[in-house]
C-alpha positions in Angstrom: 8.2 21.4 -27.0 6.6 22.4 -23.8 7.5 19.4 -21.9 8.9 16.0 -21.7 8.4 12.8 -19.5 11.8 11.0 -18.8 12.0 8.2 -16.4 15.5 7.1 -15.0 16.1 3.2 -13.4 19.8 3.1 -12.2 20.2 0.8 -9.0 22.5 2.7 -7.3 22.4 6.5 -5.7 25.9 7.5 -7.3 24.0 6.3 -10.8 21.1 8.5 -9.8 23.5 11.5 -9.8 25.5 11.0 -12.5 22.9 10.3 -14.8 20.6 13.1 -13.8 23.6 15.3 -13.9 24.0 14.2 -17.2 20.3 14.2 -18.3 20.7 18.0 -17.1 23.8 19.0 -19.2 22.5 17.0 -22.5 19.5 18.9 -22.1 21.0 22.3 -21.6 22.9 21.5 -24.7 19.9 21.4 -27.2 17.7 24.0 -25.1 15.4 22.0 -22.8 15.6 23.0 -19.1 14.7 20.7 -16.4 11.9 22.1 -14.0 13.1 21.5 -10.7 9.4 22.0 -9.1 8.1 19.0 -11.3 11.1 16.6 -10.5 10.6 13.4 -8.0 12.6 10.6 -6.6 10.6 7.2 -6.3 13.2 5.1 -3.9 13.1 1.4 -3.7 14.6 -0.4 -0.5 15.9 2.8 1.0 19.4 1.7 1.8 20.6 5.3 0.7 19.4 8.3 2.6 21.6 10.9 0.3 19.7 13.2 -1.7 19.9 14.2 -5.2 20.3 17.5 -6.6 20.6 19.2 -10.2 22.5 22.4 -10.0 22.8 22.8 -5.8 19.1 22.2 -5.8 17.5 18.9 -4.1 14.6 16.9 -5.7 11.5 15.9 -3.6 11.7 12.2 -3.0 8.0 10.8 -2.9 6.1 7.4 -1.8 4.7 6.9 -5.0 3.5 8.9 -8.5 1.2 8.5 -11.4 3.3 8.5 -14.5 1.4 7.8 -18.2 -1.9 7.3 -15.7 -0.3 4.4 -14.0 -0.1 4.7 -10.0 3.5 3.0 -9.1 4.5 3.4 -5.8 7.7 2.1 -3.3 6.2 -1.0 -1.5 4.3 -2.8 -3.5 5.4 -1.2 -7.6 2.3 -1.0 -9.9 0.0 -3.2 -6.6 -1.4 -0.2 -6.1 -2.6 1.1 -9.8 -3.6 -2.6 -10.6 -6.6 -2.5 -7.3 -7.5 1.1 -8.5 -8.7 -0.3 -11.6 -10.1 -3.0 -9.7 -12.1 -1.0 -8.3 -13.7 1.2 -10.7 -14.1 -2.0 -12.2 -16.2 -3.3 -9.5 -18.3 -0.2 -8.9 -19.2 -0.4 -12.7 -20.8 -3.9 -12.2 -22.2 -2.9 -9.1 -23.9 0.1 -10.7 -25.4 -2.6 -13.6 -26.4 -5.0 -10.9 -30.5 -3.5 -10.6 -30.0 -3.6 -14.7 -29.1 -7.2 -14.7 -31.7 -8.4 -11.6 -34.3 -6.6 -13.9 -37.3 -8.4 -14.8 -38.4 -5.7 -17.0 -35.2 -6.3 -19.5 -34.4 -8.9 -22.0 -31.1 -10.8 -22.1 -30.2 -9.3 -25.4 -30.6 -6.5 -24.0 -27.9 -7.2 -21.1 -25.6 -9.0 -23.0 -25.6 -5.7 -25.2 -25.1 -3.7 -22.2 -22.1 -5.8 -21.2 -20.7 -5.0 -24.4 -21.1 -1.5 -24.3 -20.2 -0.7 -20.4 -18.0 -3.3 -18.6 -16.3 -4.3 -22.0 -14.5 -1.0 -21.4 -13.2 -1.5 -17.9 -11.2 -4.7 -19.0 -10.0 -3.4 -22.2 -7.7 0.0 -20.9 -4.8 0.1 -19.6 -3.4 -3.1 -18.4 -5.2 -5.9 -20.7 -5.8 -8.4 -17.7 -7.6 -11.1 -20.5 -9.2 -11.6 -23.6 -12.9 -11.7 -23.5 -14.5 -13.3 -25.8 -18.2 -12.2 -27.2 -20.1 -13.7 -24.4 -23.7 -15.9 -25.4 -26.4 -14.7 -24.1 -26.8 -18.1 -22.0 -24.0 -17.1 -20.4 -25.7 -14.0 -18.8 -29.4 -15.5 -18.5 -30.6 -14.6 -14.9 
């Protein structure tokens, strides 16, 4: 096993240090080592400014990070991730604007384009709402 991602979610600084130390000890006992250069700490409501250490090395405090393709930050949780996904979907729809407004295409082609391109943005990652099969009447211009 080359790498393993793990996330610890304690509420108190003391719990963070205890959990990190415990995970480090358990990992070492089975032959795994924590890569201290790749370990990061994200704090919400920074009441305690003490650093978290493993084997005497201080872990880096970060303002945001990406975990399993989701952006998590210290201010708004996953709002940055949702905003990034909405931005990508908006960009995709704006790129399709000229196709939608084209009088040379038939309506059934427009619906097919919608099903192929736009649905991918709404169906990947966060599933914000179920999309039913659009009728051609809904998308006539």
